[in-house]
N, C-alpha and C positions, 0 to 999 in steps of 0.2 A: 753574715748579715746582721748579727745581733746588734751592732752599733747603729743600725738604722731604726731599731724598734723605738728608741726614745723620741724619735721625730714623728712617729706614726700616730694619726689621730685615733681616738677612742671610737671604734666602729659602732658601738651601741649608741653613743652620743650623736654620731652622724645620721643614724636612722631616724632619730626622734627630734632633732633640732629644727626649729623654724626660725626665720630671721625677721624680726619686726622692729622698725624704727631706725632713726639715725644712730649710727655707731654700733648697732646691735651685733653686726657681723663683720664690721670693717677690719677688725684685727683679731678675730677669734683665734685661739690656739689651733683649732681644727683646720682652718683655712691656711694659716701660716705654715704649720708643720707639714701639710700635704705638699705644698710647693717646695719646701726645703728638703723634704725626704726625696722627692722626685729628682731634684737637682743633685743631691748627694748620691743617689743611685746611679745617675748618669755618669758620674765620675768614678764609680766603684767598679773595677774590673770583675766580670763574671756576674754582676748583679743585673737581673732582668726586671724591666718595668712592664707591668701588665698592659698589653695593647688593647685598646677599645676601638671597635669599628663605629665610626661616627659619620652620620649623614648631616652635612652642614648646609643650611639654606640661607641665601642672602637675597634680600629684596633688591631689585635692580634699578629702581627709580632714584635718580641722584647718585652721587659717588661717595657720599659720606658713609653709607653702610659698607661699601666695598673697601674703602681705605681702613675702616675700623676692623673689618673681618680679616683683612690681610694680616694685621698684627696678631690677632687671635689665632688664625690658622698657622702662622709661622711657629707659634708655641705648640699647637696641638699636633702638627704633623711630625714633630720630633719623636714622639713616642707612640703615636696612634695611626690607625689606618683610616684615612679621611677621604670621603667623596663629597664634592661641592656641587650644589645646584644653584644656578643664578640666572637672572634674565638681564636684558638690556645691555648698556655700555659696560656695566660692571663685569659682565662675563669676559670680555676681552682683557680687561685690567687684571682680573684674578688669574686668567689662563697664562699670563706672562710670568706668574710667580709660582704656580702650582700645577701638578698633574691631576688627573681625574676631575676636571671641571666640566660640568654638563650644562648645556644651554637649555633653559626652559622659557616658556612664554610667561610674562608677568604683566601686571597692571601698569599702565602709564598715565601720566597726568598731562593735560593740555593747558599750556600757559598763554596768557595774553595780557600785556601791560602790568606785569608783576602780580597777577591774580590767576587763580585756577578757573578755567572755563568749564563749568560743571557739565553742561549739556554736551559739549564737544568731547569731554573726557569720557562720558558714558558711551557715546557712539564709537569713539576710537577704540575703547576696550571691548565693546561688543563685536566690532569688526575683527579685532585681533583674536578674540576668543574662538571665533568660528574656525580659524585655521590653527590657532595655537594650542588649544586644549587637547584635541585628539592626539597631536604629536607628543604633548607632554605626558599623557596617560601611557602611550605606548613606550616612550623612553623610560618612564618611571618603572613600569613593570619589568622591563628588560634589565635595567640596572639593579633594581632592588632584589630581583630573584638571584642575581649573581653575588651581590655584595653582602646581603643579609646584615644590615646595620643593627647594632645593639642599642644605640642612643642617637637621638636627633638633637641638634642644636640649631635653633631658628633665630635669625636676625630679622624678625618681623616678616618672614617669608612663609606663605601659606602651603605650598605643595609639600615641602619637607614636613611641616606640621601634620598635614593630612596623612602622609605616608606613615609617620610615627603612630598616629592614632589607629590607622588601618592594621598596622603590624603589632599593635599593642605593646609598643616599647616606649620608654620615657622620653618626653620632649622637654628640653631646657630652653627657655626663652632668654635670649641675651640681646637686649637693645635698650634704648632710652625712652622709647615711646610708651612703654607700659606704665610709666609713672603717672600717666593721665588717668588710668583706671585703678591702679593699685595703691595710690597715695592720696592723702587728704590735702585739698587745696583751699585756702581761706577764701571766703566770699569777698573780702575786701581786696584780695589780689585779683580775682576774676572780674569783679564789677559787672559792667553791662555785657560782658562776654560769657556770662553764665550759661546762656542757652546754647551757644556754640560749643562750650565745654561739655555740656551734657550729651549733645549729639555726638561729638567726637569720642567721648568716653564709651558710649554704647557701641560704636564701630570698633574701637580698640579692644573692648571686652570680647566682642564676637570674633575677632580675628584669630586669636590663639587662646581659647578658653581651656581651663583645667590642665595646665602644663604641670610637669613634675616639679619644676621650680622656676622662679622668675628672677633673673639677675638684671638689675636695672642700673645702667651707667648714668652718672649724674654728677654735676658740680653743686647742685642745690639739694637740700635734704628735708623735704616735707615729711610729716609723719606717715608711716606705712599703715594702711587700713586692712590689709589682707595677709594671711599666712603664706608660707612658702615664697617669701619675697625678700630679696636682699638688695640694698642700695650699695653700689660699689663705685669707685672713682672712674672717670672716663678712660677708655682705652686710647692710649697715645702712641703714635708712630715713633719708632726709635729715632727717626730723623728730628722729630720735635723734641724728644727727651734730650737729644744731643745738641740742640740749638741753644746758643747763648744770646739772650735777649739784649738788644741795644735800641735806644731811642733815636730813631732817625727823624727825617723831616717829611717824609711822604705819607700819603694816605694809601692804604691797600684796599681795593674794592674787589669784591667777588660776588658775582650774580649768576645764578643758573638759569633764570628766566631771560632768555635772549631777546624777548619782545619788550623789555622795559626801556622804551625809547626816551622817556623823560629824564632818566638818570644822567646821561652825558651832559646835557645842557645845565643841569643844576651844578654839577661838578666844575664845569667850565667857568661859570659865574663866580665860583668861590676862589679860583685862581691858584689853589695849592697844587704842588706836584702830586700827581695821582697815578697809580699803577693799577690797571684794570684787567681782571681775568673773567672769562665766561661770557661776556657780551658778544664777542665775535669769535665764534668757534672755528671759523674757516681760516684763521690766520696761520701763517707759517713762520712769520717773524714779527718783530715789534712794529707797531704803527703809531707814530707820534702825531697828535692833534692838539697843538697848543700845550697846555699844562697836563694833558692826558696822554698816557702811554698805554695803548692796548697791547696785551701780551698773549701769545698762544700758550696753552697750558703746558707747563713743565713742572714736575713735582719738586725738583731740587731748587729751581729758581723761585717758585712760589714760596717755599719755606724760607729762603733767603730774604725775600721781600717781606714776609710775615715777621721774622725775627728782628728786622731792622726798621719796621714801620713805627710811626708815631701813634697811629691809631688805625682801626679797621672799620670798614663799612661793608656789611654783608646782609644776607637774609637772616632767617632764624634757624638755619640748620644746626644741629647739635655738634657735629664733628668740628667744624671750623670754630664755632663758638667756644667749645671746650679747649681747643688748642690756643686760642687767643687768651683765654682765662689763665691757662697754665703759664704762658709766656708773659703774663701781666700786660696785655695790650687792651686798652679800652676799645669797646666795640659798639658801633651804632647799628642796631638790628632793625632791619626793615623786612619783616616776615612776608612771605608770599600770601596774599589775601586768599582765604579759603583753606589754609592749612593751619589749624589751631595748634597743632603740636609746636610749630615754629613760634606762634604767638606766646604760648606758655613759656617756652625757653626764654623769650625776650622779656616777659614780665618778671621772671625770676632774676635775669641778668640785671634789670633795672632796680629791683628791690634790693639786691646785694650791692648796688652802686659799682658794679663792674662795667657799666655802660648805660646806654639809653635805648629805649624802645620807641620806634617811630612807625605808626601805621602806614604812612607814606613818606617818601623821601622828599623833603622840601628844603629850600635854602635856610629857612628858619630853624628847622630841626638840626641841620648840619652845624650851623653857627652855635646853637645852644649846646650841642654835643662837644664841639671843639673848645668852647669856653669852660667846660667842666672837666677837662682832662686830668687836672691835678687831683680833683676829688676821686675820680675813678682809679687813678694810679695808686692813691693811698689805700683804697679798699682792696685792690688787687694785690698789693704787697703782702697782705696777710694770707693769701692763698698758697698752699703747698700741697704736693702730692708725691708720694714715694714711687715714682715710675708706675709700672703696671703690677707691682708686687701683690698688692691686696686683691686686685681684680683677678689676676691669674690664680692666686691661691683659692679664691672663692669658686672659680670655674672648675679647677681640678677637684676640689672637694665635692661639688655637685656631680661631676662626671663619675667620680668613684661611687657615690651613692646611687646614681642612676644605673651604672653598669651592674652593680650588685642587685638592684631591684629587677633589672632585665633578666639576669641569670636565674632569678627565683621564679620567674613567670614562664620559663621555657622548658 
């Protein structure tokens, strides 16, 4: 195994390093050699890779967290023992790909007219908590007592985080939302939304406080304001990495809020060929209505429509936005009102000239967006990302550090 040593990181450096600011840890020797050593070890007969028992939590609201987690989990399960806890529709999705997927109750959001219904959301979650939480607690104790995880990785999921804290094992946060709390955002960017930002930041800060390390996926790089924080490129599905971008003629529209009734009429008046996902989840086959084609969700067909689209109209969710940026597709972002995380994504998208932010989807907003496509395409042409290399390298580095810390406390 001596030939592996030159690829192994300096362990003393791993224990003391903290990552601050853009580029500070995006291509550090420690991150890169950890991933390269792991891959070399996989190919070396008789070479064993230390297995880590990982409890991986995925928030179940929306599918962006689940699709991102699928990619990360495919990397982790190759060498580690992983149990997954997830709620909502995301559970069925992940269970199709992995063993040891445990259903938990999770918070849900009530939508109406492309906005969050705050009061109904509260009552909906109070109702669910009455029946959901007791079952969660029982299931957790049973699973944890048998599995005995060494490290928790949480994609903005609370129960795995709480389990990690209760067991006194390291928790690694892996998501894009923590950028709200752990990065600095200019007042000129936030403008009149400063109050909503401060409220959201306090909620995000309280969600997963004092983690071992925070890995934040992002295509924009504001200054980091807290230690134990690393900005890393977005996690991309292999299907996206393998897609060849082509400029077609159609708009691709994706909306998760099925009650956005105004959207179809706006798109009809525009007259452009449009392929729509998400608004009619009960569909089993395509439904054509003039220039609009409603499609049932199919991952393969959605990616095909994305790679060949002229432009994209979507909410402010990070996963699709980062995929559009990677494929150099201009995006008109109409965030769900009441979800500031989506607003912040859209503000940075617009600042970078990768697309346009529209508080509401109007015909004027669409016309202005389509009239600026060449400007967006020029800006997007400068964006590049080396697959998931940097991201996986940073994750393996932090897992090695966390596993070492966990062994010292037991």
